C-alpha positions as CSV (number, residue, x, y, z in Angstrom):
1,M,-19.1,1.3,54.3
2,K,-22.0,3.6,53.7
3,K,-25.3,2.0,54.1
4,S,-26.4,1.6,50.9
5,I,-28.8,1.1,48.1
6,F,-32.2,1.7,47.6
7,K,-35.3,4.0,48.7
8,I,-38.2,3.6,46.5
9,L,-39.6,7.4,45.8
10,N,-42.7,8.7,44.1
11,L,-41.7,7.9,39.9
12,V,-43.0,9.9,37.3
13,A,-44.0,7.6,35.0
14,F,-46.4,7.4,31.8
15,S,-48.9,6.1,33.3
16,I,-50.7,5.6,37.5
17,V,-48.2,3.9,39.7
18,T,-49.2,1.9,42.1
19,L,-46.7,0.7,44.9
20,T,-47.8,-3.3,45.8
21,L,-46.2,-5.7,47.4
22,T,-45.6,-9.2,45.2
23,N,-43.8,-12.3,44.6
24,C,-41.0,-12.1,43.1
25,G,-40.6,-15.6,41.4
26,S,-39.8,-17.3,44.6
27,N,-42.4,-16.9,47.3
28,E,-41.1,-14.0,48.9
29,P,-42.5,-10.8,49.1
30,S,-40.5,-8.0,47.0
31,I,-41.7,-4.2,46.9
32,I,-42.0,-3.4,42.9
33,I,-43.7,-0.7,41.2
34,E,-46.4,-1.8,38.5
35,E,-46.5,-0.7,35.5
36,P,-48.5,-1.9,32.1
37,T,-45.9,-3.6,30.0
38,S,-47.7,-2.2,27.0
39,E,-46.3,0.9,28.5
40,V,-43.0,0.1,29.7
41,I,-42.2,-1.5,26.4
42,G,-44.0,1.4,24.2
43,N,-40.9,3.9,26.4
44,L,-38.4,1.6,25.5
45,N,-39.1,1.6,22.3
46,S,-39.1,5.3,22.5
47,G,-35.9,5.2,24.0
48,V,-36.9,5.9,27.8
49,M,-36.3,3.5,30.5
50,S,-39.0,4.2,33.0
51,G,-41.0,1.1,35.0
52,T,-41.0,-2.0,35.8
53,L,-39.9,-4.8,33.5
54,D,-41.9,-8.1,33.9
55,E,-41.0,-10.0,30.4
56,D,-37.7,-10.7,28.5
57,Y,-36.6,-7.0,26.4
58,T,-33.4,-6.9,24.6
59,L,-32.3,-3.1,24.0
60,N,-31.4,-1.4,20.8
61,A,-27.4,-0.9,20.7
62,N,-28.5,1.8,17.8
63,T,-30.7,4.0,20.2
64,V,-29.1,6.1,23.1
65,Y,-31.7,5.0,26.3
66,N,-32.9,8.0,28.5
67,L,-33.0,6.5,32.4
68,N,-35.2,9.3,34.0
69,S,-36.5,7.4,36.8
70,S,-36.2,3.7,38.5
71,F,-36.0,0.8,35.7
72,I,-36.4,-2.4,37.7
73,V,-36.5,-5.6,36.5
74,Q,-38.9,-8.5,37.8
75,S,-38.2,-11.9,38.8
76,G,-38.8,-14.0,35.3
77,A,-38.2,-11.1,33.4
78,K,-34.7,-10.6,31.4
79,L,-33.0,-7.4,30.4
80,T,-30.5,-7.4,27.8
81,I,-27.9,-4.8,26.5
82,P,-26.2,-5.7,23.4
83,A,-22.6,-4.5,22.9
84,G,-22.1,-0.8,22.5
85,T,-25.8,0.2,24.3
86,R,-25.5,3.9,25.9
87,I,-28.0,4.5,28.9
88,Q,-27.8,8.0,30.0
89,A,-29.4,8.6,33.3
90,V,-30.2,12.1,33.8
91,N,-29.0,13.9,37.1
92,G,-32.2,12.8,39.1
93,G,-30.7,11.7,42.2
94,T,-32.2,8.5,44.1
95,S,-35.3,8.2,42.0
96,V,-32.9,7.5,39.2
97,Y,-31.7,3.8,39.3
98,I,-31.9,0.1,37.8
99,A,-32.5,-3.1,39.6
100,V,-32.7,-6.6,39.3
101,L,-34.8,-8.2,41.8
102,K,-34.6,-11.6,43.1
103,G,-35.5,-13.9,40.0
104,G,-35.0,-11.6,37.4
105,K,-31.6,-11.3,35.1
106,I,-29.5,-8.8,33.6
107,D,-27.1,-9.5,30.1
108,I,-25.2,-7.3,29.4
109,Q,-23.0,-8.4,26.0
110,G,-20.2,-5.3,26.3
111,T,-16.9,-6.0,24.0
112,S,-13.7,-4.4,24.7
113,S,-14.4,-2.4,21.2
114,N,-17.5,-1.8,22.1
115,P,-18.6,-1.5,26.4
116,V,-21.8,-0.9,27.6
117,F,-22.3,2.7,29.1
118,M,-24.0,3.9,31.8
119,S,-23.7,7.3,32.8
120,S,-25.2,11.0,33.7
121,A,-24.6,13.5,31.4
122,S,-21.8,14.9,32.6
123,G,-20.5,11.9,34.7
124,N,-20.1,13.9,37.8
125,P,-20.1,11.6,41.5
126,G,-24.1,11.4,42.7
127,D,-25.6,12.4,39.8
128,W,-28.0,9.1,39.8
129,G,-28.0,6.0,41.8
130,G,-26.7,2.8,39.9
131,L,-26.9,-0.9,39.2
132,T,-28.3,-3.0,42.2
133,I,-28.9,-6.7,41.3
134,C,-30.6,-9.1,43.8
135,G,-30.1,-12.9,44.0
136,D,-30.9,-15.8,46.1
137,A,-27.6,-16.9,47.6
138,T,-26.7,-16.6,51.2
139,T,-26.2,-13.8,53.5
140,T,-25.8,-13.6,57.3
141,A,-28.8,-11.0,57.2
142,G,-30.8,-14.4,56.3
143,A,-33.2,-15.3,53.8
144,N,-35.6,-12.5,52.4
145,A,-33.5,-9.9,54.4
146,E,-34.6,-6.4,53.4
147,A,-32.1,-3.8,51.7
148,E,-31.6,-1.1,54.6
149,V,-32.4,1.6,52.5
150,G,-35.1,0.2,49.7
151,G,-37.1,-2.4,51.1
152,F,-35.6,-4.9,48.0
153,I,-35.7,-8.3,49.2
154,Y,-32.5,-10.4,49.0
155,G,-31.2,-14.1,50.1
156,G,-32.3,-17.4,50.3
157,S,-30.1,-21.1,50.1
158,N,-29.4,-21.1,46.4
159,D,-25.4,-20.1,46.5
160,A,-25.3,-21.1,42.8
161,D,-28.3,-18.6,42.2
162,N,-28.4,-16.8,38.6
163,S,-28.5,-13.1,38.5
164,G,-26.4,-13.0,34.6
165,S,-24.0,-11.5,33.1
166,I,-22.1,-8.6,32.8
167,N,-19.5,-8.2,30.8
168,Y,-17.8,-4.9,29.9
169,L,-19.7,-1.7,31.5
170,I,-18.9,1.6,32.4
171,I,-20.8,2.9,34.6
172,K,-19.8,7.1,35.7
173,G,-21.2,9.5,37.9
174,T,-23.0,7.1,40.6
175,G,-23.7,7.3,44.5
176,A,-26.8,9.7,44.7
177,Q,-27.3,10.8,49.1
178,I,-30.6,9.1,49.7
179,N,-29.9,10.4,53.4
180,A,-27.0,11.5,55.8
181,D,-25.8,7.9,56.0
182,S,-27.1,6.2,53.0
183,Q,-25.9,6.8,49.4
184,Y,-26.3,4.5,46.0
185,N,-23.3,2.5,45.1
186,G,-22.2,2.6,41.7
187,V,-23.0,-1.8,41.6
188,S,-24.3,-3.0,44.1
189,L,-24.5,-7.1,44.6
190,Y,-27.2,-8.6,47.0
191,A,-26.9,-12.2,47.9
192,V,-25.7,-12.7,44.3
193,G,-25.4,-16.2,43.3
194,S,-22.3,-17.7,42.1
195,G,-23.9,-18.9,38.8
196,T,-23.5,-15.1,37.8
197,T,-20.9,-13.9,35.9
198,I,-19.4,-10.7,36.3
199,S,-16.2,-9.5,34.3
200,N,-14.6,-6.1,32.8
201,I,-16.2,-3.2,34.8
202,A,-15.4,0.1,35.0
203,V,-16.9,2.2,38.3
204,I,-15.9,6.0,37.7
205,N,-16.8,8.9,39.7
206,G,-19.0,7.6,42.4
207,S,-20.0,9.2,45.7
208,D,-20.3,6.0,47.0
209,D,-18.8,2.8,46.5
210,G,-17.6,1.6,43.5
211,I,-18.4,-2.2,43.7
212,E,-20.2,-3.4,47.1
213,F,-21.4,-7.2,48.2
214,F,-23.9,-7.8,50.4
215,G,-23.1,-11.8,51.4
216,G,-23.7,-13.6,48.2
217,T,-21.7,-16.4,46.0
218,V,-20.4,-14.1,43.1
219,S,-17.0,-12.9,41.8
220,A,-16.1,-10.9,39.9
221,S,-12.5,-10.4,37.6
222,N,-10.8,-7.3,36.0
223,L,-12.4,-4.3,37.6
224,F,-11.6,-0.5,37.3
225,L,-12.4,1.3,40.0
226,E,-11.7,5.3,39.7
227,N,-12.3,8.0,42.1
228,N,-14.8,6.3,43.7
229,E,-15.3,8.1,47.0
230,D,-15.7,5.9,49.6
231,D,-14.7,2.5,49.5
232,S,-14.0,1.4,45.8
233,I,-14.4,-2.7,46.8
234,D,-16.8,-3.0,50.2
235,W,-17.8,-6.0,51.3
236,T,-20.4,-7.4,54.2
237,E,-22.7,-9.8,55.4
238,G,-20.3,-12.8,54.6
239,W,-19.6,-12.6,50.9
240,S,-17.7,-15.6,49.8
241,G,-16.6,-14.6,46.2
242,T,-13.7,-13.9,44.6
243,V,-11.6,-10.9,43.0
244,D,-9.2,-11.4,40.1
245,N,-7.6,-8.6,38.5
246,A,-8.5,-5.2,39.9
247,Y,-7.2,-2.0,39.1
248,I,-8.4,1.4,41.9
249,T,-7.0,4.8,41.5
250,H,-7.1,7.7,43.7
251,T,-6.8,11.1,42.2
252,I,-9.0,12.8,44.8
253,A,-8.1,13.8,48.4
254,G,-10.7,12.4,50.9
255,F,-11.7,9.3,49.7
256,S,-12.3,5.9,52.7
257,T,-10.4,3.1,51.6
258,V,-9.4,1.2,48.4
259,F,-11.2,-2.1,50.3
260,E,-13.4,-2.4,52.8
261,G,-14.2,-5.5,54.4
262,D,-17.2,-5.7,57.5
263,K,-18.5,-8.4,59.9
264,D,-18.2,-12.3,59.5
265,N,-15.1,-13.7,57.6
266,N,-15.8,-15.6,54.3
267,N,-12.9,-15.3,53.5
268,P,-13.1,-13.5,50.4
269,K,-10.4,-13.9,47.5
270,F,-8.4,-11.2,45.5
271,N,-6.0,-12.4,43.4
272,N,-3.8,-9.4,41.1
273,I,-5.0,-6.0,42.7
274,T,-3.3,-2.7,41.9
275,A,-3.9,0.6,43.7
276,V,-2.6,3.8,43.4
277,S,-3.2,6.7,45.4
278,T,-1.8,10.5,44.2
279,V,-3.5,11.9,47.5
280,G,-2.3,9.8,50.4
281,G,-5.1,8.0,52.0
282,T,-6.3,4.5,53.7
283,A,-5.6,1.4,51.2
284,L,-7.2,-1.9,53.4
285,Q,-9.5,-1.6,56.3
286,F,-11.1,-4.2,57.8
287,K,-14.0,-3.6,60.7
288,K,-14.9,-6.1,63.4
289,Q,-14.0,-9.8,62.1
290,S,-13.7,-9.2,58.4
291,G,-10.3,-10.2,56.6
292,G,-9.7,-11.9,53.1
293,T,-6.9,-13.4,51.3
294,I,-5.1,-11.5,49.0
295,T,-2.2,-12.1,46.4
296,G,-0.5,-10.2,44.0
297,L,-0.7,-6.8,46.1
298,S,0.4,-3.6,44.8
299,L,-0.3,-0.3,46.7
300,T,1.3,2.6,45.6
301,G,1.0,5.8,47.3
302,Y,-1.3,5.4,50.7
303,D,-0.6,6.6,53.6
304,V,-1.9,3.7,55.9
305,S,-1.8,0.4,54.3
306,I,-3.7,-2.0,56.6
307,D,-6.2,-0.6,59.3
308,M,-8.0,-3.0,61.8
309,K,-10.7,-0.8,62.7
310,D,-12.4,-2.2,65.4
311,N,-8.6,-3.9,66.4
312,G,-10.2,-7.8,64.8
313,P,-7.2,-10.2,64.4
314,L,-4.7,-9.6,61.5
315,A,-4.7,-13.2,60.7
316,N,-8.0,-12.9,59.6
317,V,-5.9,-10.9,56.6
318,I,-3.9,-13.3,54.6
319,I,-1.7,-11.1,52.4
320,E,1.0,-13.1,49.9
321,G,0.9,-16.3,52.3
322,S,1.5,-14.3,55.5
323,P,-1.0,-12.1,58.0
324,A,-1.6,-8.6,57.2
325,D,1.5,-6.2,58.5
326,P,0.4,-2.8,58.9
327,T,4.4,-1.6,58.7
328,L,4.4,-2.8,55.5
329,S,3.3,-1.0,52.4
330,Y,2.7,-3.2,49.8
331,T,4.3,-1.4,47.0
332,S,5.0,-5.0,45.2
333,T,5.5,-4.4,41.2
334,A,1.8,-4.3,39.8
335,V,0.6,-7.3,37.7
336,V,-2.5,-5.1,36.5
337,T,-1.8,-2.0,35.1
338,A,-3.8,0.5,33.5
339,A,-2.8,-0.9,30.2
340,D,-4.8,-3.9,30.6
341,F,-8.0,-1.6,30.7
342,D,-7.6,0.5,27.2
343,W,-11.2,-0.1,26.8
344,V,-11.8,2.3,29.9
345,N,-12.4,6.0,28.3
346,S,-10.7,7.0,32.0
347,N,-9.8,11.0,32.1
348,V,-6.8,10.1,34.5
349,S,-3.8,10.3,33.1
350,I,-1.2,9.5,36.0
351,T,2.1,11.6,35.6
352,T,3.8,11.9,39.4
353,L,3.3,9.2,42.1
354,P,4.3,9.0,45.9
355,L,7.3,7.1,47.0
356,Q,7.2,6.1,50.2
357,G,6.9,3.2,52.8
358,T,8.4,-0.3,53.4
359,I,8.7,-3.0,50.3
360,A,9.5,-6.7,50.8
361,S,8.8,-7.8,47.4
362,K,10.6,-7.1,44.4
363,V,9.0,-3.1,43.1
364,T,9.6,-2.1,39.5
365,L,9.4,1.7,39.0
366,D,7.4,3.7,35.8
367,P,10.2,5.2,33.8
368,S,6.9,7.1,32.5
369,I,6.1,8.6,35.9
370,K,7.9,10.9,37.8
371,Y,7.9,10.2,41.3
372,L,7.4,11.9,44.5
373,L,9.8,11.1,47.4
374,N,8.4,13.0,50.6
375,S,9.4,10.5,53.1
376,S,11.3,7.1,53.7
377,Y,11.5,5.0,51.6
378,I,12.9,1.1,53.2
379,V,13.7,-1.9,51.0
380,Q,13.2,-4.5,53.3
381,E,15.3,-7.9,53.7
382,G,13.9,-9.8,50.7
383,G,12.2,-6.6,49.2
384,E,13.9,-5.4,45.7
385,L,13.6,-2.1,44.4
386,V,14.3,-1.8,40.2
387,I,14.9,1.6,39.2
388,P,14.6,1.7,35.3
389,A,16.4,4.0,32.6
390,G,15.8,7.8,32.2
391,T,13.6,7.1,35.4
392,K,13.0,10.7,37.8
393,I,12.6,10.4,41.5
394,E,11.9,14.4,42.7
395,A,12.6,14.6,46.6
396,S,10.9,16.8,48.9
397,A,13.3,19.4,50.9
398,G,11.7,17.1,54.2
399,G,15.2,17.0,55.9
400,T,16.0,13.8,57.4
401,G,12.7,12.5,56.8
402,V,13.2,12.2,53.3
403,Y,15.4,9.5,52.1
404,I,15.8,6.0,50.5
405,A,17.2,3.0,52.5
406,V,18.4,-0.6,51.8
407,L,18.9,-3.0,54.4
408,Q,20.5,-5.5,55.1
409,G,19.0,-8.6,52.7
410,G,17.7,-6.0,50.2
411,K,18.3,-5.2,47.5
412,I,18.3,-2.1,44.6
413,D,19.0,-2.4,40.9
414,I,19.3,0.9,39.2
415,Q,19.2,0.3,35.3
416,G,20.5,3.8,34.1
417,T,22.1,4.3,31.0
418,A,25.1,6.9,29.3
419,T,21.2,8.7,27.5
420,E,18.7,7.8,30.4
421,P,20.5,8.1,33.6
422,V,18.1,7.4,37.4
423,V,17.9,10.7,38.5
424,I,17.7,11.7,42.1
425,S,17.2,15.1,43.6
426,S,15.3,17.9,45.1
427,A,14.0,20.1,43.3
428,A,16.7,22.8,43.7
429,A,19.3,20.6,44.5
430,T,20.0,22.5,47.3
431,P,22.6,21.3,49.5
432,G,20.9,19.5,52.5
433,D,17.6,19.8,51.3
434,W,16.7,16.0,51.6
435,G,18.6,12.8,53.1
436,G,20.4,10.5,50.8
437,L,20.7,6.8,49.7
438,T,22.0,4.4,52.1
439,I,23.2,0.7,51.7
440,C,23.7,-1.8,54.5
441,G,25.2,-4.9,53.8
442,K,26.7,-8.2,55.7
443,A,30.4,-7.8,54.9
444,T,33.2,-7.2,57.4
445,T,33.3,-4.2,59.2
446,T,36.2,-3.1,62.6
447,A,32.3,-2.4,63.6
448,G,31.5,-5.7,64.1
449,V,28.4,-8.2,63.2
450,D,25.3,-6.1,63.4
451,A,27.0,-2.4,63.5
452,Q,23.7,0.3,64.2
453,A,24.1,2.8,61.7
454,E,24.7,6.4,62.9
455,V,21.8,7.4,60.6
456,G,18.5,5.3,60.9
457,G,19.6,3.2,63.6
458,F,20.1,0.7,60.8
459,I,22.1,-2.4,61.4
460,Y,25.1,-3.3,59.0
461,G,28.0,-5.8,59.1
462,G,28.7,-9.3,58.8
463,T,30.9,-11.9,57.9
464,T,29.9,-12.4,53.7
465,D,32.4,-10.3,52.4
466,A,31.0,-11.3,48.9
467,D,27.3,-9.9,50.0
468,N,25.2,-8.5,47.1
469,S,23.3,-5.6,47.3
470,G,22.2,-5.2,43.9
471,S,23.6,-2.5,41.0
472,I,24.3,1.2,40.6
473,K,24.4,2.0,37.0
474,Y,24.0,5.7,35.9
475,L,22.9,7.1,39.2
476,V,22.9,11.4,39.3
477,I,22.3,12.5,43.0
478,K,21.8,16.0,44.0
479,G,21.2,18.3,46.8
480,T,21.7,15.4,49.9
481,G,23.3,15.8,53.7
482,A,19.9,17.0,56.0
483,Q,21.5,17.2,58.9
484,I,20.3,14.9,61.9
485,N,22.2,16.1,64.6
486,A,25.1,18.6,65.5
487,D,27.3,15.1,64.3
488,S,26.0,13.7,61.9
489,Q,24.2,14.5,58.5
490,Y,23.2,12.4,55.6
491,N,25.3,11.2,53.0
492,G,24.8,11.5,49.2
493,I,25.3,7.6,48.9
494,S,26.2,5.9,52.5
495,L,27.3,2.1,51.8
496,Y,27.6,0.5,55.3
497,A,29.2,-3.2,54.9
498,V,28.1,-3.3,51.6
499,G,29.9,-6.4,49.8
500,S,32.0,-7.1,46.7
501,G,29.3,-8.6,44.9
502,T,27.1,-5.4,45.1
503,T,27.9,-3.3,41.2
504,I,28.2,0.6,41.3
505,E,29.5,2.2,38.5
506,N,28.6,5.6,36.7
507,V,27.8,7.4,39.4
508,S,27.1,11.3,40.0
509,V,27.0,13.2,43.6
510,I,26.3,17.1,43.2
511,N,25.6,19.4,45.8
512,G,25.8,17.3,49.2
513,S,25.9,19.2,52.6
514,D,27.9,16.4,53.8
515,D,29.8,13.7,51.7
516,G,29.1,12.5,48.6
517,V,30.0,9.3,48.8
518,E,31.0,7.3,52.5
519,F,32.1,3.8,52.9
520,F,31.2,2.8,56.1
521,G,33.4,-1.1,55.9
522,G,32.9,-3.7,53.3
523,T,34.1,-4.7,50.4
524,V,32.5,-3.1,47.7
525,S,34.3,-1.1,44.9
526,A,33.5,1.4,42.5
527,T,34.0,2.8,38.7
528,N,33.5,6.4,36.9
529,L,32.3,8.4,40.4
530,Y,31.7,12.4,39.3
531,L,31.4,14.5,42.5
532,E,31.0,17.8,42.5
533,N,30.4,20.7,45.1
534,N,30.0,18.2,48.6
535,E,30.2,20.6,51.5
536,D,32.2,17.9,53.7
537,D,34.2,15.1,51.9
538,S,33.7,14.0,48.3
539,V,34.9,10.1,49.4
540,D,35.1,9.6,53.0
541,W,35.6,5.9,54.5
542,T,36.1,4.4,57.7
543,E,35.8,0.8,59.5
544,G,38.7,-0.8,57.5
545,W,36.5,-0.5,53.9
546,N,39.1,-2.3,51.4
547,G,37.5,-2.2,47.9
548,T,38.6,-0.2,45.0
549,V,37.5,2.9,43.3
550,T,38.6,3.6,39.4
551,N,38.3,6.7,37.6
552,T,37.2,9.8,40.0
553,Y,36.8,13.0,39.3
554,I,36.3,15.6,42.0
555,S,35.6,19.2,41.8
556,H,35.8,22.2,43.8
557,T,34.5,25.2,43.0
558,V,32.5,26.6,45.9
559,S,34.3,27.3,49.7
560,G,34.7,26.0,52.6
561,F,34.3,22.4,51.8
562,S,36.2,19.7,53.9
563,T,38.2,17.5,51.7
564,A,38.3,15.6,48.4
565,F,39.4,12.5,50.5
566,E,38.9,11.6,54.0
567,G,40.3,8.2,55.4
568,D,39.9,7.0,58.7
569,K,40.1,4.4,61.4
570,D,41.7,1.2,61.0
571,N,43.8,0.9,57.5
572,G,41.9,-1.5,55.3
573,N,43.9,-0.4,52.6
574,P,41.5,0.8,49.9
575,K,42.9,1.4,46.2
576,F,41.9,4.1,43.8
577,V,43.4,4.3,40.5
578,N,42.6,7.2,37.9
579,L,41.8,10.0,40.4
580,T,41.7,14.1,39.6
581,A,40.3,16.7,42.0
582,I,40.3,20.4,41.0
583,S,39.8,23.3,43.3
584,T,39.5,26.4,42.4
585,V,38.9,27.8,45.7
586,G,41.8,26.2,47.7
587,G,41.3,23.7,50.7
588,T,42.7,20.2,51.4
589,A,42.8,17.3,49.2
590,L,43.8,14.5,50.8
591,Q,42.9,13.7,54.4
592,F,44.1,10.5,56.6
593,K,42.7,10.4,60.2
594,K,44.7,8.1,62.6
595,N,45.9,5.3,60.7
596,S,44.1,5.1,57.7
597,G,46.0,4.8,54.6
598,A,45.2,4.0,50.8
599,T,47.1,3.0,47.8
600,I,46.4,5.5,44.6
601,T,47.6,4.9,41.3
602,N,47.6,8.1,38.6
603,I,46.9,11.1,40.2
604,W,46.2,14.7,39.2
605,L,45.5,17.3,42.0
606,E,44.9,20.7,41.2
607,G,44.4,24.0,42.7
608,Y,44.4,23.2,46.5
609,A,45.9,24.5,49.5
610,K,47.0,21.4,50.8
611,N,47.4,18.0,49.2
612,I,48.5,15.6,51.8
613,D,47.1,16.3,55.3
614,M,48.2,13.5,57.9
615,K,45.8,14.9,60.4
616,D,46.5,13.2,63.7
617,G,50.3,12.5,62.4
618,G,49.3,8.8,60.7
619,A,52.4,7.5,59.0
620,L,53.0,8.5,55.7
621,S,54.1,5.1,54.5
622,N,50.4,3.9,54.9
623,V,49.5,6.5,51.7
624,K,51.2,5.2,48.5
625,I,51.2,7.3,45.3
626,D,51.7,5.8,42.5
627,G,54.2,3.7,44.0
628,V,55.8,5.4,46.4
629,D,55.2,6.8,49.8
630,A,53.2,10.0,49.9
631,S,54.7,13.1,50.3
632,T,53.7,16.6,51.9
633,T,55.7,18.8,49.9
634,A,54.7,16.9,46.3
635,D,52.0,18.8,44.0
636,Y,50.8,15.4,42.2
637,K,50.7,17.0,38.5
638,T,52.3,13.9,37.1
639,G,49.1,12.0,36.2
640,T,47.2,11.8,33.3
641,K,43.3,13.6,34.3
642,V,40.3,11.5,34.1
643,D,38.4,12.9,31.1
644,V,34.9,13.3,31.8
645,S,34.0,15.2,28.2
646,S,32.1,11.9,27.3
647,W,30.3,11.6,30.7
648,S,27.5,13.2,29.3
649,W,24.6,11.9,31.9
650,K,27.2,13.6,35.1
651,N,24.4,16.7,35.7
652,A,21.4,15.0,34.2
653,G,18.2,16.7,36.3
654,L,14.9,16.1,37.2
C-alpha cells in the first residue's frame, strides 16, 4: 500500500478559487474548494467538469465531459451519472480527480451494455488521479480523520452511512504520482458505509492500487482489476466489508500484489476471487496483524501465494476454511472468469499461462490457453488436476526442476481424444529437456508401505490395490528424462504403486532420455501405448508390478538405447497382450533382471540383435511367450503386428 489519495493543488478554474475550511453536513471540518455554483453548472452544461458541486446535478449521457481539474461533490449534493456517460480526464496528474466528500453522494447508473467510462485519452497509468469517496463509517483512524495526502475529512460512527451507488463503471489510467511515497488509486474508499452500493467496477492500468478501503464497512461485488501496478485490492484501518466476485490479471512485471491487507484485522471477507499472472509475482500479502476470510480462491502464475510481511499469524488469514498455507499455490478451478466481464473493454488477451506450484483442490485447465510448465507442478492429497481435450503444456528445458507429480491421494484426469489429444512437451522435444509425469499411489509394492521414490523423494505404496489415481486418455508426452544424478533420471511417465482403479489408455511417449513408462509395483493396467525412441527402456517395471498392458507399439530408430522391455526384481507376472517392437538400429528387445518375468501373447519383434536377455541368469520359465517358455533363439515374428495406422494422435505436437 502506497499512502494515497489527495493533495490539494491550486486549480485553474473559470473564476477565482478560494480554499476554505467549511462544514460538510456533519459538523466536521473539511477542506473544499469554493466556486460559484452557477459557474460549476455552466461548466457542466458546456461539458467541462471543474470545481465544487453543492447541489444535485445529473450529467448528460450524450455529452463527453472533459475533467480538466478537480471535481468535488460537497456534503448534501449528489452527482448522478447516467448509463453510457463518458468522462475524459486530461493528463493532469495530481490535479485531476473526482472526490465525493462526507455527506455527498454519487450515483453511477451504468449498465452492462452501457457502462460509464472515466479515463484519460490514452488510458496510461498515472495520467490522472481517480475517484475518491469519503464517508462517515468507523475506521481505526478515528472520527474526522484527515487523509494523509489530501486533508479530506473522513470517518465517524455511522457504519450504515450511504455515499450513493456505483454500478458498471470502467476507470482507466489512474495513479498519478503525488510524491515519493504517495499516489492516487483508481477508486479510494475512505470510511465508506454499508449503505453504499458498489458493483461492477473495472479498474485498468492504474499506477497504484486498483481499489483501496480505508476502514469503513462498505462491500463490493464484481470487480475487474487489470494491470494495476501496486495492489489490485488494498485495505487498512480495520475495513470490515465483503468483496464478492473479483477477476484480477497481471501481464506486466513489477506490480506489488493481488491483495495487500494492513494494520488491524477486522476480518473482511472475500468470496470467489480469481487472480492470474503471466509474470510471476506475489499474490496475497498481509502486513502487521491484518487478515481476512477467503473462499473460492483461484491463483494462477504467482511465485508467492501468501506473504505474511511482518510475520503476523497465519491464523488471521482463513482460506477455504483453514489457516493460510504459504506452501500451497491455491490454483483451484476459477469460479470467476474473464468471460463474466464481457462488458469490460479489456486490451489483454491471455493466451499463455505458467503452470507451477502445488494444488490441494480441483483444478481444471483451459484448453484455449497454452500452459508453460517452468518448474514443478504438484497435485497433493485431496487435489485433482483436470486437463481437457486439446490442452497444450509446454515444458521449459529446465531439467530436473520441471515436472508434474501427483502424490498419494491426489488425482489426474487427462481427457484427451483421438482428434484432440493432450500434449505435454518441451519446445524442441529433445531428450532430457524436462522431467516428466510422476504418479504415486497406495497399491502394494515390494518396496513396502510408504516407500520413498528415487525421483522427488515422494512417498508411495500401501495396501489398497484398487487405489484410484485418476484417468489418462490420449496423452502425448515428449522430451523427458532429465538427469537427476549418475544413477537416476526421470521417465516419461513414472507409476509408483499406482492402483487398478486408475485408467491409462492411448498414451504416446517420444524422445525420452530414460524410460518411456516405468511401473514401480502397483496393479495399474494400460491400453494402447506408443513408445518411440526412448533412450533407456521403452517399458520398465520393478517391485512386483502385476498389471496388464494391451497393445504396445515400440519403435527404435536411434542407436544406443537400452531395451524395449526391462523387468527387474520380484516377478509379479505382469501381462502383455499384443506387443510389437521394431528396431532399425539393432539392440536388445526384452531384458529380464534377477527373478523378473512376464506373460506375453501375440508378440512381434523385428530388427533387434538380441530378442531375449536373461540379464542375471533368471529362469526362462519366468517369461511365458504365447503359452511357452521364452527362447533366446526364437525370432518372434509369429504374431500379428499392432496396427497403429489409425493412431493419428500419437505424434501430435505443441
